[in-house]
C-alpha positions in Angstrom: 0.0 0.0 0.0 1.5 3.3 -1.1 2.0 5.9 1.6 2.8 9.6 1.7 6.3 10.2 3.2 6.6 14.0 3.0 4.2 16.7 2.0 2.0 17.7 0.5 3.6 21.2 -0.1 1.4 23.7 -2.0 4.2 25.5 -4.0 3.2 27.5 -7.2 -0.2 29.2 -7.3 -0.7 31.3 -10.3 -0.9 35.0 -9.4 -2.6 36.2 -12.7 -5.9 34.4 -12.4 -5.1 31.4 -14.6 -6.4 29.0 -12.0 -3.3 26.8 -11.9 -1.1 25.5 -9.0 1.5 22.8 -8.3 1.6 20.4 -5.3 4.8 18.6 -4.3 4.8 15.1 -2.7 7.2 12.3 -1.7 5.7 8.9 -1.8 7.2 5.7 -0.2 7.2 3.9 -3.6 6.5 4.5 -7.2 3.0 5.7 -7.7 0.5 7.7 -9.6 0.0 10.9 -7.8 -3.3 12.9 -8.0 -4.7 16.1 -6.5 -8.6 16.2 -6.4 -10.3 19.6 -5.7 -13.8 20.3 -4.9 -15.6 21.4 -8.1 -13.6 19.2 -10.5 -10.2 20.9 -10.6 -7.2 18.7 -10.2 -4.3 17.0 -11.8 -2.1 13.9 -11.9 1.6 13.1 -12.3 3.6 9.9 -12.1 6.4 9.9 -9.5 10.0 10.1 -10.5 12.8 8.1 -8.8 16.0 9.5 -7.2 18.4 7.5 -5.0 15.6 5.2 -3.7 13.1 8.0 -3.2 10.0 8.8 -5.1 8.6 12.3 -5.9 5.9 14.1 -7.8 5.2 17.6 -8.6 1.5 17.6 -9.5 0.1 20.3 -11.9 -3.4 21.4 -10.7 -5.6 23.0 -13.3 -9.2 24.2 -13.5 -9.2 26.2 -10.4 -11.8 29.1 -10.4 -10.0 32.4 -9.9 -11.2 34.3 -6.8 -12.0 31.1 -4.8 -10.6 28.9 -2.1 -10.8 25.3 -2.9 -10.2 22.3 -0.5 -8.1 19.6 -2.0 -7.0 16.0 -1.3 -4.1 13.9 -2.4 -4.3 10.3 -3.8 -1.5 7.8 -4.4 -2.4 5.0 -6.7 -6.1 5.8 -6.2 -6.0 5.8 -2.3 -6.4 9.1 -0.4 -3.3 9.8 1.6 -4.1 13.4 2.4 -5.6 14.6 4.7 -5.0 12.0 7.2 -8.2 10.4 8.6 -7.4 11.5 12.2 -6.2 15.0 11.2 -6.9 17.7 13.8 -6.4 20.5 11.2 -8.8 22.1 8.8 -8.8 21.0 5.2 -5.8 22.0 3.0 -7.1 24.5 0.5 -5.8 26.3 -2.6 -6.6 30.0 -2.8 -6.6 31.0 -6.5 -6.4 34.8 -6.8 -8.8 36.6 -9.0 -7.5 38.0 -12.3 -6.4 41.6 -11.7 -8.7 43.0 -14.3 -11.8 41.1 -12.9 -11.5 42.3 -9.3 -15.0 43.8 -8.1 -15.4 47.4 -9.1 -11.8 47.5 -10.3 -10.5 47.7 -6.8 -7.0 46.4 -6.1 -6.7 43.0 -4.4 -4.7 42.5 -1.2 -1.6 40.5 -1.2 0.0 39.3 2.1 3.6 38.2 1.8 5.1 36.6 4.9 8.9 35.9 5.0 11.9 34.8 7.2 14.9 32.6 7.3 17.0 30.3 9.4 14.8 27.5 10.8 16.1 24.6 12.8 13.6 21.8 12.8 11.4 21.9 16.0 11.9 19.0 18.5 9.1 16.4 18.7 5.9 17.5 20.4 6.2 17.7 24.2 10.0 17.8 24.3 11.7 21.1 25.5 12.8 23.5 22.8 16.1 25.0 23.7 15.6 28.0 21.3 12.0 28.9 22.0 8.9 28.5 20.0 9.0 28.0 16.3 7.4 31.0 14.4 6.2 28.7 11.7 4.7 26.2 14.0 3.0 29.1 15.9 1.7 30.7 12.7 0.2 27.3 11.7 -1.4 26.9 15.3 -3.1 30.3 14.9 -4.3 29.7 11.3 -5.7 26.2 12.2 -7.5 27.5 15.3 -9.0 30.6 13.7 -10.0 30.2 10.0 -10.8 33.9 10.0 -7.3 35.0 10.9 -5.4 36.8 8.3 -3.5 34.2 6.2 -0.4 34.8 4.0 -1.0 34.5 0.3 2.6 33.3 -0.1 5.5 32.4 2.3 9.0 33.3 1.4 11.7 31.1 3.0 14.9 33.1 2.5 17.5 30.4 3.2 18.7 27.8 5.8 15.5 25.8 5.4 17.7 23.0 6.6 21.0 22.8 8.5 23.4 20.4 7.0 26.1 21.3 9.4 24.2 21.6 12.7 22.0 18.5 13.1 19.6 17.7 15.8 19.9 14.8 18.4 17.3 12.8 16.4 19.1 13.2 13.1 22.5 12.4 14.8 21.0 9.1 15.9 19.9 8.3 12.4 23.3 9.2 11.0 25.1 7.0 13.6 22.9 4.1 12.4 24.5 4.5 9.0 28.2 5.3 9.6 30.8 6.0 12.2 30.4 9.6 13.4 34.0 9.7 14.5 35.0 10.0 11.0 34.5 13.2 8.8 32.0 14.8 8.3 31.0 13.6 11.7 27.6 14.6 12.8 27.0 16.7 9.7 25.1 15.2 6.8 27.3 13.4 4.2 25.1 12.6 1.1 21.8 12.8 -0.5 20.3 10.1 1.7 21.1 12.0 4.8 19.7 15.2 3.3 16.5 13.5 3.0 16.5 12.9 6.8 16.7 16.6 7.2 13.7 17.3 5.0 11.8 14.5 6.8 12.5 16.1 10.2 11.7 19.6 9.1 8.6 19.2 6.9 6.8 16.3 8.6 6.4 18.4 11.9 2.5 18.2 12.1 1.9 22.0 12.2 4.4 22.9 9.6 3.2 20.1 7.4 -0.3 21.4 7.4 0.9 25.0 7.0 3.1 24.3 3.9 0.1 22.2 2.5 -2.2 25.3 2.4 0.1 28.3 2.1 2.1 28.5 -1.2 5.8 28.9 -0.7 8.8 30.2 -2.5 12.3 29.3 -1.4 16.0 30.0 -1.9 19.0 28.5 -0.3 21.7 30.0 2.0 25.0 28.6 3.4 23.7 26.1 5.9 21.6 24.3 3.3 25.1 23.2 2.3 27.6 24.4 5.0 28.5 27.4 6.9 30.2 30.2 4.8 29.5 28.2 1.6 31.5 30.0 -1.3 32.9 32.6 1.0 36.1 32.8 -1.1 38.3 31.2 -3.7 40.6 29.9 -1.1 37.9 28.5 1.0 36.5 26.6 -1.9 39.9 25.2 -2.9 40.4 23.9 0.5 36.9 22.4 0.7 37.5 20.5 -2.6 40.5 18.8 -1.1 38.5 17.2 1.6 37.6 13.7 0.8 34.0 14.0 2.0 33.1 17.4 0.3 32.3 16.1 -3.1 29.6 13.8 -1.9 28.2 16.5 0.4 27.9 19.2 -2.2 26.3 16.7 -4.7 23.8 15.6 -2.2 23.1 19.3 -1.1 22.5 20.5 -4.7 20.6 17.4 -5.8 18.2 17.6 -2.7 17.8 21.4 -3.1 16.8 20.8 -6.7 14.3 18.1 -5.7 12.8 19.5 -2.4 13.0 23.2 -3.0 13.9 24.5 -6.5 11.3 22.5 -8.7 8.4 24.0 -6.6 9.7 27.5 -7.3 8.9 27.1 -11.0 5.7 27.8 -12.9 4.0 25.1 -14.9 5.3 26.8 -18.2 8.8 26.8 -16.7 8.6 23.2 -15.8 7.3 22.4 -19.3 10.4 24.0 -20.9 12.9 22.5 -18.4 15.0 19.8 -20.2 16.4 18.4 -16.9 12.9 18.0 -15.4 11.7 16.2 -18.5 14.7 13.9 -18.5 14.3 13.1 -14.8 10.7 12.3 -15.2 11.4 10.0 -18.2 14.2 8.1 -16.5 13.5 4.9 -14.6 16.1 6.1 -12.2 17.3 9.7 -12.3 20.0 9.5 -9.7 22.9 9.7 -12.2 21.3 12.3 -14.2 21.0 14.6 -11.1 24.4 13.7 -9.8 25.9 14.8 -13.3 23.8 18.0 -13.1 24.9 18.8 -9.4 28.5 18.1 -10.3 28.4 20.5 -13.2 26.5 23.2 -11.2 29.3 23.0 -8.6 32.0 23.0 -11.2 30.5 25.8 -13.5 28.0 27.7 -11.4 27.3 30.2 -14.3 25.7 27.3 -16.2 22.8 27.0 -13.7 20.2 29.6 -12.7 18.6 29.1 -9.4 17.2 32.7 -9.3 13.6 33.1 -10.5 10.7 35.5 -11.0 7.2 35.4 -9.8 4.4 37.9 -10.5 1.5 38.1 -8.0 -0.9 40.6 -9.8 0.8 44.0 -9.6 3.6 42.7 -7.3 6.8 41.4 -8.8 9.2 39.0 -6.8 12.7 38.5 -7.9 14.3 35.7 -5.9 18.1 36.1 -6.3 20.7 33.4 -5.7 23.4 35.1 -3.6 25.4 31.9 -2.8 26.1 29.7 -5.9 26.3 32.4 -8.5 29.4 34.2 -7.0 32.6 35.1 -8.7 35.3 34.4 -6.3 38.4 35.7 -7.9 39.6 38.5 -5.6 40.3 40.9 -8.4 36.9 40.6 -9.9 34.8 39.5 -7.0 31.1 39.6 -7.5 28.0 38.3 -5.8 26.5 37.4 -9.1 28.2 36.3 -12.3 27.8 38.4 -15.4 24.9 36.4 -16.9 23.1 36.2 -13.6 23.5 39.9 -13.0 22.2 40.6 -16.5 19.2 38.4 -15.9 18.3 40.1 -12.6 18.5 43.5 -14.3 16.3 42.4 -17.3 13.6 41.0 -14.9 13.6 44.1 -12.7 13.2 46.5 -15.6 10.9 44.5 -17.9 7.4 46.0 -18.2 8.0 48.4 -15.4 4.6 50.0 -15.5 3.2 46.4 -14.8 4.0 46.4 -11.1 3.4 48.6 -8.1 5.8 46.8 -5.8 9.1 45.2 -6.6 10.3 42.7 -4.0 14.0 41.5 -4.3 14.5 38.4 -2.2 18.2 37.8 -1.3 19.2 35.5 1.6 21.9 38.1 2.5 21.0 41.6 3.5 22.0 44.3 1.1 22.0 47.0 3.8 23.8 45.8 7.0 24.5 47.7 10.2 27.0 50.5 9.2 29.9 49.2 11.3 29.6 45.7 9.9 29.3 47.0 6.3 32.4 49.0 6.7 34.3 46.0 8.2 33.2 43.7 5.4 34.2 46.3 2.7 37.7 46.8 4.5 38.2 43.1 4.7 37.4 42.7 1.1 40.1 45.4 0.3 42.6 43.6 2.4 41.9 40.3 0.7 42.5 41.7 -2.7 45.9 43.1 -1.5 45.2 46.8 -0.9 47.6 46.7 2.1 49.9 43.9 1.0 50.2 40.1 1.3 50.6 40.0 5.1 47.2 42.0 5.5 45.6 39.8 2.8 46.3 36.7 4.8 44.9 38.4 7.8 41.8 39.4 5.9 41.1 35.9 4.7 41.4 34.5 8.3 39.1 37.3 9.5 36.6 36.8 6.7 36.1 33.1 7.6 36.1 33.6 11.3 33.6 36.5 11.3 31.4 35.6 8.4 32.2 38.6 6.3 30.5 37.6 3.1 27.4 39.8 2.6 26.8 42.2 -0.2 29.2 44.7 1.5 32.0 42.2 1.0 31.4 42.4 -2.8 31.8 46.2 -3.2 31.0 46.3 -6.9 28.0 44.2 -6.7 26.7 46.4 -3.7 27.0 49.4 -5.9 25.4 47.6 -9.0 22.4 46.6 -7.0 22.1 50.1 -5.6 22.1 51.6 -9.2 19.6 48.9 -10.3 17.2 49.8 -7.5 17.5 53.4 -8.4 16.7 52.8 -12.0 13.9 50.4 -11.3 12.4 52.8 -8.7 12.7 55.9 -10.7 11.0 57.6 -13.7 7.3 58.1 -14.6 6.6 54.4 -14.2 8.1 54.1 -10.7 6.6 51.5 -8.4 5.4 52.6 -5.0 8.0 50.6 -3.2 11.1 48.5 -3.8 11.7 46.2 -0.9 14.9 44.1 -0.4 13.8 41.0 1.6 16.6 39.2 3.6 17.4 37.0 6.6 20.6 35.3 7.7 21.8 37.7 10.5 19.6 36.4 13.3 17.8 39.6 14.1 15.1 41.8 12.3 15.3 45.4 11.3 14.1 48.0 8.8 16.7 50.3 7.0 16.0 53.0 4.5 18.7 54.2 2.0 19.3 57.6 0.5 21.4 58.2 -2.6 24.3 60.6 -2.4 23.9 63.6 -4.5 20.1 63.3 -4.5 19.9 60.8 -7.4 17.7 58.4 -5.7 14.5 56.8 -6.9 10.9 58.1 -6.5 9.8 54.8 -5.0 10.2 54.2 -1.3 13.2 51.8 -1.0 13.4 49.6 2.2 15.7 46.7 3.4 13.4 44.5 5.3 15.4 41.8 7.2 13.8 39.1 9.3 15.7 36.1 10.9 15.5 33.6 12.6 12.3 31.8 12.2 13.6 29.2 14.7 17.1 29.4 15.9 19.3 30.8 18.7 20.6 34.4 19.0 23.6 34.3 21.5 24.1 37.4 23.7 27.4 38.4 22.0 25.6 38.5 18.6 22.9 40.7 20.0 25.5 43.0 21.4 27.5 43.1 18.3 24.5 44.1 16.0 23.3 46.7 18.5 26.9 48.2 18.4 26.9 47.9 14.6 23.9 50.3 14.5 25.3 52.8 17.0 26.8 56.1 16.4 30.1 54.9 17.8 30.0 51.8 15.6 29.4 54.0 12.5 32.4 56.2 13.4 34.6 53.2 14.1 33.6 51.5 10.8 34.6 54.5 8.8 37.9 54.6 10.5 38.5 50.9 9.7 37.4 51.5 6.1 39.9 54.3 5.6 42.7 52.0 6.6 41.6 49.7 3.7 41.4 52.8 1.4 37.8 52.1 1.0 35.7 55.0 -0.2 32.1 55.8 1.1 29.4 53.7 -0.7 27.1 55.4 -3.1 24.2 55.2 -0.7 23.8 56.0 3.0 21.1 54.5 5.2 19.6 54.7 8.5 17.8 52.2 10.6 14.1 52.9 10.9 13.1 49.9 13.0 14.8 47.4 15.2 17.0 45.6 16.1 14.5 43.0 17.1 15.7 39.6 18.4 13.7 36.2 18.7 12.0 33.8 16.5 9.9 35.9 14.1 8.2 36.5 10.9 7.6 39.6 8.9 4.5 40.2 6.8 4.1 42.7 4.0 0.5 43.7 3.2 0.3 45.2 -0.3 -2.9 46.7 -1.7 -2.8 48.8 -4.9 0.1 51.3 -4.3 -0.1 51.1 -0.5 2.2 48.8 1.8 2.2 47.9 5.3 4.6 45.9 7.4 4.0 43.7 10.5 6.6 41.9 12.6 5.5 39.2 14.9 7.5 37.2 17.4 6.7 33.8 18.8 6.6 33.6 22.5 5.2 31.1 25.1 2.6 32.0 27.7 1.7 30.0 30.9 -1.7 28.9 29.5 -2.5 25.2 28.7 -2.1 24.7 25.0 -0.3 22.7 22.2 3.2 23.8 23.3 2.9 21.2 26.1 4.1 21.4 29.7 1.3 24.0 30.5 2.5 26.4 28.1 1.0 27.9 24.8 2.9 29.5 22.0 1.6 32.6 20.3 2.6 35.2 17.8 2.7 38.7 19.3 3.0 41.9 17.2 6.3 43.6 17.8 5.7 46.4 15.3 3.1 47.4 12.7 3.5 50.3 10.4 2.6 51.8 7.1 5.3 51.9 4.5 3.6 54.2 2.1 1.6 57.5 2.7 
């Protein structure tokens, strides 16, 4: 009897009123997978096979725009979702109305929730050392109150799994396969062990239901592979000398393609994807995907992980700021030439067609000023501005302090600033351009201004939200608070002068935060207006699903209008 191992995950939902969606599942054996919706909508797909695992991305058609439709999942004709004993409401697909058909011509509302950095929650009833999980808590609220505002899409901005920081449960599973005294120890080693991470993260009952009913868009960050992934050319050369690294990177890229990347694509993009067609046609696609992952690691410019989604009059560009890097110190770039060109083309295409431009990048563009200046200074040292001894020091510091954000790629930082100014300017300027990021284990709002008054007409904001579920050591909190301080700003400029680093083309100020804890941000977009809400997960002493006489809830930390 065929069973459902992981999923379903509601991934793509058409934002233009076409009535299409995709649902991702993992079965425990080869099967025909089917989604059946009330009203006759649905779709079917045969599972494909990778390394002993069986997956399907089911295209759903026939949805009625402007409606919310319950759905069920069948494998080989047997219903496997929802479970018979489910305590959750039915999983549904909300199909947006076509922009031109909204009642009275009024603009529809779009709610975009986002965050990053999520350790899997411990099993129900066990203590959680890092506090309540923001995704779990959101799921609990939505399940308990169907009238509660629900995100139209959830953006997961990196570190969906931690390959290098595994839980006790995962370590037990790894120890049953191999000797953990040998490298890579308690970190994951290959594709099979990556599947354990996704099992643990996505079969949490609350998160499983949430991801079945709220569409999601994802992009990786370093911990999806390893801390500081692609931080420098010398780092990469050293990693490639390690006997276990090749299998790790193959497993990481293969599993990312299967579990995260495929669902980011539209049905039209999937239909044109030659690799996806080959994988579906192969009796066993393991070697196909191994070859793809090896080539993606060897020649990153040959693969595009970035993608674009349009939600009515909101455009999302999700940018790969990990794999697409150019690491040569003399021409260091966050994005290779083709990737940068693609991002530019997508940002500027049909500019009058969107009111809000969202740029998703796992790494913040605008950091606390002290940290920005230290990263720019370190990049100058590493490229030899102060000689070879300082260059060696700079490389050691870069790795020890994770100095690898946009500021550590100064040319790319300026190019992104110029692109934002161009996309946000002119007669067809959108109302907002928002850079959405995570990674840094705190949340904040920063607003840039362009030197010489050459900035865009749109309101530009850096919105950073992290973590969803992780720890924030006290020293990190202190460091980020100092990074935003006046003293930190002064010291940062002094350090930058030592590296002969000029001032960036934009200055910025913090207009919210820093906030710490497990949290989610939500943008609410309606017409040319935008609002922001930050919510933090916390426990109360009431009886509830958190166990031990405690209940987890999301509390509003800040709520503000972003447009007049």
